[in-house]
PyMOL Python script that loads the backbone (N, CA, C, O; Angstrom):
from pymol import cmd

cmd.read_pdbstr("""\
ATOM      1  N   UNK A   1       8.567  -9.097  24.151  1.00  0.00           N
ATOM      2  CA  UNK A   1       9.884  -9.360  23.634  1.00  0.00           C
ATOM      3  C   UNK A   1      10.624  -8.044  23.447  1.00  0.00           C
ATOM      4  O   UNK A   1      10.073  -7.094  22.891  1.00  0.00           O
ATOM      5  N   UNK A   2      11.846  -7.982  23.898  1.00  0.00           N
ATOM      6  CA  UNK A   2      12.660  -6.784  23.758  1.00  0.00           C
ATOM      7  C   UNK A   2      13.451  -6.847  22.462  1.00  0.00           C
ATOM      8  O   UNK A   2      13.919  -7.914  22.062  1.00  0.00           O
ATOM      9  N   UNK A   3      13.597  -5.716  21.816  1.00  0.00           N
ATOM     10  CA  UNK A   3      14.386  -5.675  20.600  1.00  0.00           C
ATOM     11  C   UNK A   3      15.054  -4.319  20.477  1.00  0.00           C
ATOM     12  O   UNK A   3      14.655  -3.351  21.125  1.00  0.00           O
ATOM     13  N   UNK A   4      16.054  -4.263  19.655  1.00  0.00           N
ATOM     14  CA  UNK A   4      16.788  -3.027  19.388  1.00  0.00           C
ATOM     15  C   UNK A   4      16.848  -2.880  17.884  1.00  0.00           C
ATOM     16  O   UNK A   4      17.203  -3.831  17.187  1.00  0.00           O
ATOM     17  N   UNK A   5      16.512  -1.721  17.371  1.00  0.00           N
ATOM     18  CA  UNK A   5      16.363  -1.582  15.924  1.00  0.00           C
ATOM     19  C   UNK A   5      17.643  -1.309  15.147  1.00  0.00           C
ATOM     20  O   UNK A   5      17.570  -1.160  13.928  1.00  0.00           O
ATOM     21  N   UNK A   6      18.803  -1.234  15.774  1.00  0.00           N
ATOM     22  CA  UNK A   6      20.010  -0.907  15.024  1.00  0.00           C
ATOM     23  C   UNK A   6      21.010  -2.057  14.914  1.00  0.00           C
ATOM     24  O   UNK A   6      21.961  -1.967  14.138  1.00  0.00           O
ATOM     25  N   UNK A   7      20.817  -3.111  15.657  1.00  0.00           N
ATOM     26  CA  UNK A   7      21.730  -4.250  15.537  1.00  0.00           C
ATOM     27  C   UNK A   7      21.020  -5.501  16.000  1.00  0.00           C
ATOM     28  O   UNK A   7      20.581  -5.585  17.146  1.00  0.00           O
ATOM     29  N   UNK A   8      20.907  -6.468  15.120  1.00  0.00           N
ATOM     30  CA  UNK A   8      20.257  -7.723  15.456  1.00  0.00           C
ATOM     31  C   UNK A   8      20.987  -8.403  16.612  1.00  0.00           C
ATOM     32  O   UNK A   8      22.215  -8.497  16.604  1.00  0.00           O
ATOM     33  N   UNK A   9      20.245  -8.871  17.593  1.00  0.00           N
ATOM     34  CA  UNK A   9      20.838  -9.564  18.721  1.00  0.00           C
ATOM     35  C   UNK A   9      21.256  -8.654  19.859  1.00  0.00           C
ATOM     36  O   UNK A   9      21.664  -9.144  20.912  1.00  0.00           O
ATOM     37  N   UNK A  10      21.168  -7.354  19.682  1.00  0.00           N
ATOM     38  CA  UNK A  10      21.510  -6.410  20.742  1.00  0.00           C
ATOM     39  C   UNK A  10      20.370  -6.400  21.735  1.00  0.00           C
ATOM     40  O   UNK A  10      19.223  -6.180  21.344  1.00  0.00           O
ATOM     41  N   UNK A  11      20.644  -6.629  22.995  1.00  0.00           N
ATOM     42  CA  UNK A  11      19.574  -6.778  23.984  1.00  0.00           C
ATOM     43  C   UNK A  11      19.190  -5.448  24.618  1.00  0.00           C
ATOM     44  O   UNK A  11      20.008  -4.532  24.708  1.00  0.00           O
ATOM     45  N   UNK A  12      17.953  -5.352  25.051  1.00  0.00           N
ATOM     46  CA  UNK A  12      17.475  -4.157  25.737  1.00  0.00           C
ATOM     47  C   UNK A  12      18.310  -3.930  26.978  1.00  0.00           C
ATOM     48  O   UNK A  12      18.630  -4.870  27.705  1.00  0.00           O
ATOM     49  N   UNK A  13      18.661  -2.676  27.216  1.00  0.00           N
ATOM     50  CA  UNK A  13      19.506  -2.332  28.354  1.00  0.00           C
ATOM     51  C   UNK A  13      20.983  -2.468  28.050  1.00  0.00           C
ATOM     52  O   UNK A  13      21.818  -2.088  28.871  1.00  0.00           O
ATOM     53  N   UNK A  14      21.322  -2.999  26.890  1.00  0.00           N
ATOM     54  CA  UNK A  14      22.722  -3.145  26.495  1.00  0.00           C
ATOM     55  C   UNK A  14      23.309  -1.808  26.093  1.00  0.00           C
ATOM     56  O   UNK A  14      22.596  -0.813  25.967  1.00  0.00           O
ATOM     57  N   UNK A  15      24.601  -1.797  25.895  1.00  0.00           N
ATOM     58  CA  UNK A  15      25.234  -0.555  25.482  1.00  0.00           C
ATOM     59  C   UNK A  15      26.418  -0.857  24.573  1.00  0.00           C
ATOM     60  O   UNK A  15      26.956  -1.964  24.566  1.00  0.00           O
ATOM     61  N   UNK A  16      26.805   0.146  23.818  1.00  0.00           N
ATOM     62  CA  UNK A  16      28.020   0.071  23.018  1.00  0.00           C
ATOM     63  C   UNK A  16      28.761   1.384  23.206  1.00  0.00           C
ATOM     64  O   UNK A  16      28.159   2.419  23.495  1.00  0.00           O
ATOM     65  N   UNK A  17      30.048   1.328  23.040  1.00  0.00           N
ATOM     66  CA  UNK A  17      30.900   2.490  23.260  1.00  0.00           C
ATOM     67  C   UNK A  17      31.750   2.692  22.018  1.00  0.00           C
ATOM     68  O   UNK A  17      32.411   1.761  21.557  1.00  0.00           O
ATOM     69  N   UNK A  18      31.736   3.908  21.470  1.00  0.00           N
ATOM     70  CA  UNK A  18      32.442   4.198  20.226  1.00  0.00           C
ATOM     71  C   UNK A  18      33.327   5.414  20.407  1.00  0.00           C
ATOM     72  O   UNK A  18      32.845   6.500  20.730  1.00  0.00           O
ATOM     73  N   UNK A  19      34.614   5.236  20.201  1.00  0.00           N
ATOM     74  CA  UNK A  19      35.513   6.384  20.272  1.00  0.00           C
ATOM     75  C   UNK A  19      35.522   7.096  18.927  1.00  0.00           C
ATOM     76  O   UNK A  19      34.946   6.615  17.951  1.00  0.00           O
ATOM     77  N   UNK A  20      36.175   8.233  18.889  1.00  0.00           N
ATOM     78  CA  UNK A  20      36.179   9.029  17.665  1.00  0.00           C
ATOM     79  C   UNK A  20      36.781   8.251  16.497  1.00  0.00           C
ATOM     80  O   UNK A  20      37.716   7.468  16.666  1.00  0.00           O
ATOM     81  N   UNK A  21      36.235   8.479  15.339  1.00  0.00           N
ATOM     82  CA  UNK A  21      36.698   7.888  14.095  1.00  0.00           C
ATOM     83  C   UNK A  21      36.527   6.370  14.025  1.00  0.00           C
ATOM     84  O   UNK A  21      37.175   5.716  13.208  1.00  0.00           O
ATOM     85  N   UNK A  22      35.676   5.811  14.858  1.00  0.00           N
ATOM     86  CA  UNK A  22      35.427   4.366  14.780  1.00  0.00           C
ATOM     87  C   UNK A  22      34.085   4.123  14.101  1.00  0.00           C
ATOM     88  O   UNK A  22      33.108   4.830  14.350  1.00  0.00           O
ATOM     89  N   UNK A  23      34.056   3.130  13.256  1.00  0.00           N
ATOM     90  CA  UNK A  23      32.836   2.822  12.516  1.00  0.00           C
ATOM     91  C   UNK A  23      31.766   2.269  13.447  1.00  0.00           C
ATOM     92  O   UNK A  23      32.064   1.489  14.351  1.00  0.00           O
ATOM     93  N   UNK A  24      30.540   2.671  13.228  1.00  0.00           N
ATOM     94  CA  UNK A  24      29.410   2.111  13.959  1.00  0.00           C
ATOM     95  C   UNK A  24      28.131   2.477  13.214  1.00  0.00           C
ATOM     96  O   UNK A  24      28.115   3.385  12.383  1.00  0.00           O
ATOM     97  N   UNK A  25      27.092   1.772  13.521  1.00  0.00           N
ATOM     98  CA  UNK A  25      25.824   2.008  12.861  1.00  0.00           C
ATOM     99  C   UNK A  25      25.062   0.709  12.731  1.00  0.00           C
ATOM    100  O   UNK A  25      25.496  -0.320  13.250  1.00  0.00           O
ATOM    101  N   UNK A  26      23.931   0.741  12.044  1.00  0.00           N
ATOM    102  CA  UNK A  26      23.117  -0.472  11.935  1.00  0.00           C
ATOM    103  C   UNK A  26      23.847  -1.585  11.192  1.00  0.00           C
ATOM    104  O   UNK A  26      24.658  -1.332  10.302  1.00  0.00           O
ATOM    105  N   UNK A  27      23.545  -2.810  11.571  1.00  0.00           N
ATOM    106  CA  UNK A  27      24.142  -3.954  10.889  1.00  0.00           C
ATOM    107  C   UNK A  27      23.461  -4.170   9.540  1.00  0.00           C
ATOM    108  O   UNK A  27      22.463  -3.516   9.236  1.00  0.00           O
ATOM    109  N   UNK A  28      23.991  -5.074   8.739  1.00  0.00           N
ATOM    110  CA  UNK A  28      23.478  -5.305   7.382  1.00  0.00           C
ATOM    111  C   UNK A  28      22.003  -5.711   7.360  1.00  0.00           C
ATOM    112  O   UNK A  28      21.244  -5.139   6.577  1.00  0.00           O
ATOM    113  N   UNK A  29      21.553  -6.679   8.187  1.00  0.00           N
ATOM    114  CA  UNK A  29      20.130  -7.035   8.147  1.00  0.00           C
ATOM    115  C   UNK A  29      19.212  -5.859   8.495  1.00  0.00           C
ATOM    116  O   UNK A  29      18.153  -5.702   7.887  1.00  0.00           O
ATOM    117  N   UNK A  30      19.604  -5.043   9.458  1.00  0.00           N
ATOM    118  CA  UNK A  30      18.787  -3.893   9.853  1.00  0.00           C
ATOM    119  C   UNK A  30      18.760  -2.851   8.742  1.00  0.00           C
ATOM    120  O   UNK A  30      17.707  -2.287   8.445  1.00  0.00           O
ATOM    121  N   UNK A  31      19.912  -2.592   8.127  1.00  0.00           N
ATOM    122  CA  UNK A  31      19.984  -1.640   7.019  1.00  0.00           C
ATOM    123  C   UNK A  31      19.098  -2.099   5.861  1.00  0.00           C
ATOM    124  O   UNK A  31      18.323  -1.310   5.320  1.00  0.00           O
ATOM    125  N   UNK A  32      19.211  -3.362   5.485  1.00  0.00           N
ATOM    126  CA  UNK A  32      18.422  -3.887   4.365  1.00  0.00           C
ATOM    127  C   UNK A  32      16.933  -3.840   4.657  1.00  0.00           C
ATOM    128  O   UNK A  32      16.140  -3.482   3.787  1.00  0.00           O
ATOM    129  N   UNK A  33      16.550  -4.196   5.866  1.00  0.00           N
ATOM    130  CA  UNK A  33      15.129  -4.155   6.241  1.00  0.00           C
ATOM    131  C   UNK A  33      14.606  -2.719   6.173  1.00  0.00           C
ATOM    132  O   UNK A  33      13.536  -2.470   5.617  1.00  0.00           O
ATOM    133  N   UNK A  34      15.360  -1.779   6.739  1.00  0.00           N
ATOM    134  CA  UNK A  34      14.918  -0.388   6.798  1.00  0.00           C
ATOM    135  C   UNK A  34      14.863   0.272   5.425  1.00  0.00           C
ATOM    136  O   UNK A  34      14.009   1.127   5.190  1.00  0.00           O
ATOM    137  N   UNK A  35      15.747  -0.106   4.523  1.00  0.00           N
ATOM    138  CA  UNK A  35      15.757   0.526   3.204  1.00  0.00           C
ATOM    139  C   UNK A  35      14.759  -0.102   2.233  1.00  0.00           C
ATOM    140  O   UNK A  35      14.498   0.456   1.167  1.00  0.00           O
ATOM    141  N   UNK A  36      14.205  -1.245   2.590  1.00  0.00           N
ATOM    142  CA  UNK A  36      13.284  -1.926   1.672  1.00  0.00           C
ATOM    143  C   UNK A  36      11.851  -2.015   2.172  1.00  0.00           C
ATOM    144  O   UNK A  36      10.978  -2.463   1.429  1.00  0.00           O
ATOM    145  N   UNK A  37      11.579  -1.608   3.397  1.00  0.00           N
ATOM    146  CA  UNK A  37      10.215  -1.742   3.908  1.00  0.00           C
ATOM    147  C   UNK A  37       9.378  -0.517   3.559  1.00  0.00           C
ATOM    148  O   UNK A  37       9.902   0.569   3.310  1.00  0.00           O
ATOM    149  N   UNK A  38       8.080  -0.719   3.549  1.00  0.00           N
ATOM    150  CA  UNK A  38       7.154   0.380   3.327  1.00  0.00           C
ATOM    151  C   UNK A  38       7.143   1.226   4.594  1.00  0.00           C
ATOM    152  O   UNK A  38       7.002   0.700   5.698  1.00  0.00           O
ATOM    153  N   UNK A  39       7.293   2.534   4.431  1.00  0.00           N
ATOM    154  CA  UNK A  39       7.357   3.415   5.590  1.00  0.00           C
ATOM    155  C   UNK A  39       5.960   3.742   6.103  1.00  0.00           C
ATOM    156  O   UNK A  39       5.189   4.455   5.459  1.00  0.00           O
ATOM    157  N   UNK A  40       5.665   3.215   7.248  1.00  0.00           N
ATOM    158  CA  UNK A  40       4.406   3.497   7.938  1.00  0.00           C
ATOM    159  C   UNK A  40       4.740   3.716   9.415  1.00  0.00           C
ATOM    160  O   UNK A  40       5.760   3.222   9.897  1.00  0.00           O
ATOM    161  N   UNK A  41       3.896   4.448  10.131  1.00  0.00           N
ATOM    162  CA  UNK A  41       4.153   4.625  11.562  1.00  0.00           C
ATOM    163  C   UNK A  41       4.184   3.265  12.273  1.00  0.00           C
ATOM    164  O   UNK A  41       3.316   2.419  12.059  1.00  0.00           O
ATOM    165  N   UNK A  42       5.181   3.076  13.106  1.00  0.00           N
ATOM    166  CA  UNK A  42       5.354   1.815  13.822  1.00  0.00           C
ATOM    167  C   UNK A  42       5.662   2.109  15.273  1.00  0.00           C
ATOM    168  O   UNK A  42       6.521   2.939  15.571  1.00  0.00           O
ATOM    169  N   UNK A  43       4.971   1.439  16.179  1.00  0.00           N
ATOM    170  CA  UNK A  43       5.262   1.611  17.599  1.00  0.00           C
ATOM    171  C   UNK A  43       6.486   0.776  17.954  1.00  0.00           C
ATOM    172  O   UNK A  43       6.546  -0.417  17.658  1.00  0.00           O
ATOM    173  N   UNK A  44       7.439   1.406  18.577  1.00  0.00           N
ATOM    174  CA  UNK A  44       8.648   0.725  19.017  1.00  0.00           C
ATOM    175  C   UNK A  44       8.621   0.735  20.536  1.00  0.00           C
ATOM    176  O   UNK A  44       8.651   1.801  21.152  1.00  0.00           O
ATOM    177  N   UNK A  45       8.563  -0.446  21.146  1.00  0.00           N
ATOM    178  CA  UNK A  45       8.377  -0.535  22.592  1.00  0.00           C
ATOM    179  C   UNK A  45       9.332  -1.558  23.195  1.00  0.00           C
ATOM    180  O   UNK A  45       9.623  -2.581  22.576  1.00  0.00           O
ATOM    181  N   UNK A  46       9.809  -1.289  24.378  1.00  0.00           N
ATOM    182  CA  UNK A  46      10.636  -2.212  25.160  1.00  0.00           C
ATOM    183  C   UNK A  46      11.962  -2.535  24.498  1.00  0.00           C
ATOM    184  O   UNK A  46      12.420  -3.676  24.553  1.00  0.00           O
ATOM    185  N   UNK A  47      12.579  -1.555  23.879  1.00  0.00           N
ATOM    186  CA  UNK A  47      13.841  -1.815  23.216  1.00  0.00           C
ATOM    187  C   UNK A  47      14.925  -0.826  23.562  1.00  0.00           C
ATOM    188  O   UNK A  47      15.828  -0.594  22.759  1.00  0.00           O
ATOM    189  N   UNK A  48      14.856  -0.243  24.734  1.00  0.00           N
ATOM    190  CA  UNK A  48      15.813   0.785  25.108  1.00  0.00           C
ATOM    191  C   UNK A  48      17.224   0.231  25.234  1.00  0.00           C
ATOM    192  O   UNK A  48      17.472  -0.695  26.006  1.00  0.00           O
ATOM    193  N   UNK A  49      18.135   0.799  24.477  1.00  0.00           N
ATOM    194  CA  UNK A  49      19.548   0.449  24.543  1.00  0.00           C
ATOM    195  C   UNK A  49      20.322   1.758  24.441  1.00  0.00           C
ATOM    196  O   UNK A  49      19.743   2.792  24.107  1.00  0.00           O
ATOM    197  N   UNK A  50      21.599   1.728  24.719  1.00  0.00           N
ATOM    198  CA  UNK A  50      22.381   2.947  24.794  1.00  0.00           C
ATOM    199  C   UNK A  50      23.624   2.865  23.913  1.00  0.00           C
ATOM    200  O   UNK A  50      24.350   1.871  23.933  1.00  0.00           O
ATOM    201  N   UNK A  51      23.854   3.914  23.150  1.00  0.00           N
ATOM    202  CA  UNK A  51      25.082   4.025  22.376  1.00  0.00           C
ATOM    203  C   UNK A  51      25.789   5.283  22.863  1.00  0.00           C
ATOM    204  O   UNK A  51      25.226   6.378  22.853  1.00  0.00           O
ATOM    205  N   UNK A  52      27.009   5.106  23.281  1.00  0.00           N
ATOM    206  CA  UNK A  52      27.803   6.228  23.747  1.00  0.00           C
ATOM    207  C   UNK A  52      28.875   6.541  22.709  1.00  0.00           C
ATOM    208  O   UNK A  52      29.549   5.645  22.200  1.00  0.00           O
ATOM    209  N   UNK A  53      29.016   7.812  22.410  1.00  0.00           N
ATOM    210  CA  UNK A  53      30.061   8.258  21.497  1.00  0.00           C
ATOM    211  C   UNK A  53      30.878   9.326  22.205  1.00  0.00           C
ATOM    212  O   UNK A  53      30.363  10.045  23.061  1.00  0.00           O
ATOM    213  N   UNK A  54      32.125   9.425  21.855  1.00  0.00           N
ATOM    214  CA  UNK A  54      32.969  10.464  22.426  1.00  0.00           C
ATOM    215  C   UNK A  54      33.928  10.985  21.368  1.00  0.00           C
ATOM    216  O   UNK A  54      34.303  10.262  20.445  1.00  0.00           O
ATOM    217  N   UNK A  55      34.313  12.220  21.506  1.00  0.00           N
ATOM    218  CA  UNK A  55      35.298  12.794  20.588  1.00  0.00           C
ATOM    219  C   UNK A  55      36.719  12.455  21.007  1.00  0.00           C
ATOM    220  O   UNK A  55      37.676  12.795  20.313  1.00  0.00           O
ATOM    221  N   UNK A  56      36.853  11.785  22.143  1.00  0.00           N
ATOM    222  CA  UNK A  56      38.170  11.464  22.683  1.00  0.00           C
ATOM    223  C   UNK A  56      38.623  10.057  22.308  1.00  0.00           C
ATOM    224  O   UNK A  56      37.804   9.166  22.088  1.00  0.00           O
ATOM    225  N   UNK A  57      39.920   9.876  22.241  1.00  0.00           N
ATOM    226  CA  UNK A  57      40.493   8.541  22.094  1.00  0.00           C
ATOM    227  C   UNK A  57      40.345   7.841  23.436  1.00  0.00           C
ATOM    228  O   UNK A  57      40.635   8.430  24.477  1.00  0.00           O
ATOM    229  N   UNK A  58      39.905   6.611  23.423  1.00  0.00           N
ATOM    230  CA  UNK A  58      39.685   5.883  24.665  1.00  0.00           C
ATOM    231  C   UNK A  58      40.854   4.966  24.977  1.00  0.00           C
ATOM    232  O   UNK A  58      41.431   4.348  24.082  1.00  0.00           O
ATOM    233  N   UNK A  59      41.185   4.887  26.218  1.00  0.00           N
ATOM    234  CA  UNK A  59      42.192   3.949  26.688  1.00  0.00           C
ATOM    235  C   UNK A  59      41.444   2.922  27.528  1.00  0.00           C
ATOM    236  O   UNK A  59      41.088   3.190  28.675  1.00  0.00           O
ATOM    237  N   UNK A  60      41.208   1.753  26.955  1.00  0.00           N
ATOM    238  CA  UNK A  60      40.380   0.756  27.617  1.00  0.00           C
ATOM    239  C   UNK A  60      41.195  -0.151  28.527  1.00  0.00           C
ATOM    240  O   UNK A  60      42.388  -0.368  28.316  1.00  0.00           O
ATOM    241  N   UNK A  61      40.532  -0.664  29.524  1.00  0.00           N
ATOM    242  CA  UNK A  61      41.182  -1.580  30.461  1.00  0.00           C
ATOM    243  C   UNK A  61      41.353  -2.957  29.820  1.00  0.00           C
ATOM    244  O   UNK A  61      40.730  -3.255  28.801  1.00  0.00           O
ATOM    245  N   UNK A  62      42.184  -3.774  30.410  1.00  0.00           N
ATOM    246  CA  UNK A  62      42.380  -5.146  29.939  1.00  0.00           C
ATOM    247  C   UNK A  62      41.048  -5.911  30.003  1.00  0.00           C
ATOM    248  O   UNK A  62      40.750  -6.703  29.109  1.00  0.00           O
ATOM    249  N   UNK A  63      40.257  -5.681  31.040  1.00  0.00           N
ATOM    250  CA  UNK A  63      38.958  -6.335  31.174  1.00  0.00           C
ATOM    251  C   UNK A  63      38.052  -5.989  29.989  1.00  0.00           C
ATOM    252  O   UNK A  63      37.341  -6.849  29.470  1.00  0.00           O
ATOM    253  N   UNK A  64      38.087  -4.727  29.569  1.00  0.00           N
ATOM    254  CA  UNK A  64      37.246  -4.293  28.456  1.00  0.00           C
ATOM    255  C   UNK A  64      37.680  -4.904  27.134  1.00  0.00           C
ATOM    256  O   UNK A  64      36.836  -5.234  26.302  1.00  0.00           O
ATOM    257  N   UNK A  65      38.972  -5.059  26.929  1.00  0.00           N
ATOM    258  CA  UNK A  65      39.460  -5.551  25.643  1.00  0.00           C
ATOM    259  C   UNK A  65      39.618  -7.065  25.566  1.00  0.00           C
ATOM    260  O   UNK A  65      39.641  -7.628  24.471  1.00  0.00           O
ATOM    261  N   UNK A  66      39.725  -7.727  26.709  1.00  0.00           N
ATOM    262  CA  UNK A  66      39.961  -9.168  26.694  1.00  0.00           C
ATOM    263  C   UNK A  66      38.888  -9.977  27.416  1.00  0.00           C
ATOM    264  O   UNK A  66      38.965 -11.205  27.452  1.00  0.00           O
ATOM    265  N   UNK A  67      37.900  -9.315  27.986  1.00  0.00           N
ATOM    266  CA  UNK A  67      36.873 -10.008  28.761  1.00  0.00           C
ATOM    267  C   UNK A  67      36.035 -10.958  27.922  1.00  0.00           C
ATOM    268  O   UNK A  67      35.850 -10.746  26.723  1.00  0.00           O
ATOM    269  N   UNK A  68      35.538 -11.993  28.552  1.00  0.00           N
ATOM    270  CA  UNK A  68      34.716 -12.985  27.847  1.00  0.00           C
ATOM    271  C   UNK A  68      33.372 -12.409  27.413  1.00  0.00           C
ATOM    272  O   UNK A  68      32.711 -12.978  26.544  1.00  0.00           O
ATOM    273  N   UNK A  69      32.965 -11.307  27.997  1.00  0.00           N
ATOM    274  CA  UNK A  69      31.698 -10.661  27.660  1.00  0.00           C
ATOM    275  C   UNK A  69      31.757  -9.919  26.320  1.00  0.00           C
ATOM    276  O   UNK A  69      30.720  -9.576  25.753  1.00  0.00           O
ATOM    277  N   UNK A  70      32.950  -9.678  25.826  1.00  0.00           N
ATOM    278  CA  UNK A  70      33.136  -8.872  24.622  1.00  0.00           C
ATOM    279  C   UNK A  70      32.638  -9.606  23.376  1.00  0.00           C
ATOM    280  O   UNK A  70      32.859 -10.808  23.223  1.00  0.00           O
ATOM    281  N   UNK A  71      31.969  -8.874  22.495  1.00  0.00           N
ATOM    282  CA  UNK A  71      31.505  -9.429  21.221  1.00  0.00           C
ATOM    283  C   UNK A  71      32.668  -9.335  20.231  1.00  0.00           C
ATOM    284  O   UNK A  71      32.862  -8.301  19.590  1.00  0.00           O
ATOM    285  N   UNK A  72      33.425 -10.402  20.111  1.00  0.00           N
ATOM    286  CA  UNK A  72      34.632 -10.391  19.275  1.00  0.00           C
ATOM    287  C   UNK A  72      34.315 -10.402  17.774  1.00  0.00           C
ATOM    288  O   UNK A  72      35.203 -10.158  16.957  1.00  0.00           O
ATOM    289  N   UNK A  73      33.091 -10.675  17.413  1.00  0.00           N
ATOM    290  CA  UNK A  73      32.705 -10.687  16.000  1.00  0.00           C
ATOM    291  C   UNK A  73      31.882  -9.462  15.616  1.00  0.00           C
ATOM    292  O   UNK A  73      31.249  -9.446  14.561  1.00  0.00           O
ATOM    293  N   UNK A  74      31.887  -8.448  16.456  1.00  0.00           N
ATOM    294  CA  UNK A  74      31.072  -7.250  16.234  1.00  0.00           C
ATOM    295  C   UNK A  74      31.292  -6.660  14.845  1.00  0.00           C
ATOM    296  O   UNK A  74      30.332  -6.257  14.187  1.00  0.00           O
ATOM    297  N   UNK A  75      32.532  -6.606  14.394  1.00  0.00           N
ATOM    298  CA  UNK A  75      32.852  -5.999  13.096  1.00  0.00           C
ATOM    299  C   UNK A  75      32.207  -6.740  11.926  1.00  0.00           C
ATOM    300  O   UNK A  75      32.026  -6.159  10.856  1.00  0.00           O
ATOM    301  N   UNK A  76      31.863  -7.994  12.112  1.00  0.00           N
ATOM    302  CA  UNK A  76      31.288  -8.780  11.020  1.00  0.00           C
ATOM    303  C   UNK A  76      29.849  -8.378  10.688  1.00  0.00           C
ATOM    304  O   UNK A  76      29.334  -8.744   9.632  1.00  0.00           O
ATOM    305  N   UNK A  77      29.203  -7.634  11.575  1.00  0.00           N
ATOM    306  CA  UNK A  77      27.808  -7.260  11.324  1.00  0.00           C
ATOM    307  C   UNK A  77      27.669  -6.335  10.121  1.00  0.00           C
ATOM    308  O   UNK A  77      26.564  -6.150   9.611  1.00  0.00           O
ATOM    309  N   UNK A  78      28.770  -5.755   9.664  1.00  0.00           N
ATOM    310  CA  UNK A  78      28.731  -4.869   8.493  1.00  0.00           C
ATOM    311  C   UNK A  78      29.237  -5.551   7.220  1.00  0.00           C
ATOM    312  O   UNK A  78      29.279  -4.919   6.164  1.00  0.00           O
ATOM    313  N   UNK A  79      29.615  -6.809   7.300  1.00  0.00           N
ATOM    314  CA  UNK A  79      30.246  -7.458   6.151  1.00  0.00           C
ATOM    315  C   UNK A  79      29.324  -7.587   4.936  1.00  0.00           C
ATOM    316  O   UNK A  79      29.813  -7.662   3.809  1.00  0.00           O
ATOM    317  N   UNK A  80      28.025  -7.615   5.133  1.00  0.00           N
ATOM    318  CA  UNK A  80      27.100  -7.766   4.004  1.00  0.00           C
ATOM    319  C   UNK A  80      26.409  -6.473   3.603  1.00  0.00           C
ATOM    320  O   UNK A  80      25.435  -6.501   2.851  1.00  0.00           O
ATOM    321  N   UNK A  81      26.896  -5.349   4.092  1.00  0.00           N
ATOM    322  CA  UNK A  81      26.294  -4.075   3.685  1.00  0.00           C
ATOM    323  C   UNK A  81      26.599  -3.813   2.215  1.00  0.00           C
ATOM    324  O   UNK A  81      27.730  -4.007   1.772  1.00  0.00           O
ATOM    325  N   UNK A  82      25.602  -3.376   1.461  1.00  0.00           N
ATOM    326  CA  UNK A  82      25.865  -3.085   0.052  1.00  0.00           C
ATOM    327  C   UNK A  82      26.704  -1.808  -0.082  1.00  0.00           C
ATOM    328  O   UNK A  82      26.603  -0.899   0.742  1.00  0.00           O
ATOM    329  N   UNK A  83      27.504  -1.754  -1.093  1.00  0.00           N
ATOM    330  CA  UNK A  83      28.298  -0.558  -1.372  1.00  0.00           C
ATOM    331  C   UNK A  83      27.405   0.425  -2.118  1.00  0.00           C
ATOM    332  O   UNK A  83      27.009   0.170  -3.255  1.00  0.00           O
ATOM    333  N   UNK A  84      27.087   1.549  -1.479  1.00  0.00           N
ATOM    334  CA  UNK A  84      26.188   2.529  -2.091  1.00  0.00           C
ATOM    335  C   UNK A  84      26.897   3.828  -2.447  1.00  0.00           C
ATOM    336  O   UNK A  84      26.318   4.690  -3.108  1.00  0.00           O
ATOM    337  N   UNK A  85      28.139   3.973  -2.017  1.00  0.00           N
ATOM    338  CA  UNK A  85      28.906   5.178  -2.335  1.00  0.00           C
ATOM    339  C   UNK A  85      29.622   4.976  -3.658  1.00  0.00           C
ATOM    340  O   UNK A  85      30.335   3.989  -3.840  1.00  0.00           O
ATOM    341  N   UNK A  86      29.434   5.901  -4.572  1.00  0.00           N
ATOM    342  CA  UNK A  86      30.081   5.826  -5.881  1.00  0.00           C
ATOM    343  C   UNK A  86      31.019   7.019  -6.000  1.00  0.00           C
ATOM    344  O   UNK A  86      30.566   8.148  -6.188  1.00  0.00           O
ATOM    345  N   UNK A  87      32.295   6.782  -5.893  1.00  0.00           N
ATOM    346  CA  UNK A  87      33.301   7.840  -5.873  1.00  0.00           C
ATOM    347  C   UNK A  87      33.299   8.667  -7.157  1.00  0.00           C
ATOM    348  O   UNK A  87      33.659   9.844  -7.125  1.00  0.00           O
ATOM    349  N   UNK A  88      32.905   8.085  -8.275  1.00  0.00           N
ATOM    350  CA  UNK A  88      32.948   8.816  -9.543  1.00  0.00           C
ATOM    351  C   UNK A  88      31.741   9.715  -9.769  1.00  0.00           C
ATOM    352  O   UNK A  88      31.734  10.490 -10.726  1.00  0.00           O
ATOM    353  N   UNK A  89      30.716   9.635  -8.915  1.00  0.00           N
ATOM    354  CA  UNK A  89      29.555  10.495  -9.043  1.00  0.00           C
ATOM    355  C   UNK A  89      29.789  11.808  -8.323  1.00  0.00           C
ATOM    356  O   UNK A  89      30.444  11.846  -7.281  1.00  0.00           O
ATOM    357  N   UNK A  90      29.257  12.877  -8.875  1.00  0.00           N
ATOM    358  CA  UNK A  90      29.416  14.193  -8.233  1.00  0.00           C
ATOM    359  C   UNK A  90      28.118  14.649  -7.676  1.00  0.00           C
ATOM    360  O   UNK A  90      28.041  15.732  -7.096  1.00  0.00           O
TER     361      UNK A  90
END
""", "prot")
cmd.dss("prot")
cmd.show_as("cartoon", "prot")
cmd.util.cbc("prot")
cmd.orient("prot")
């Protein structure tokens, strides 16, 4: 079984593209699992996926922004992340 450790449902061989100043990172279930599990060595196999980042603003094609292949709910994967930043702490 193929898996990717940073976003549930992300398939092996898949990719994501992030332009500068755009939010990205593990989804809420992955964050919660990683922050609460006992840390032991774990073999991670058959889960190769690619994340591309660039410092440039991207100008995407209509196919990229309107295609049926697009994950239109991608932003929702962070909706259940706990708030851990406390602005009043120094």
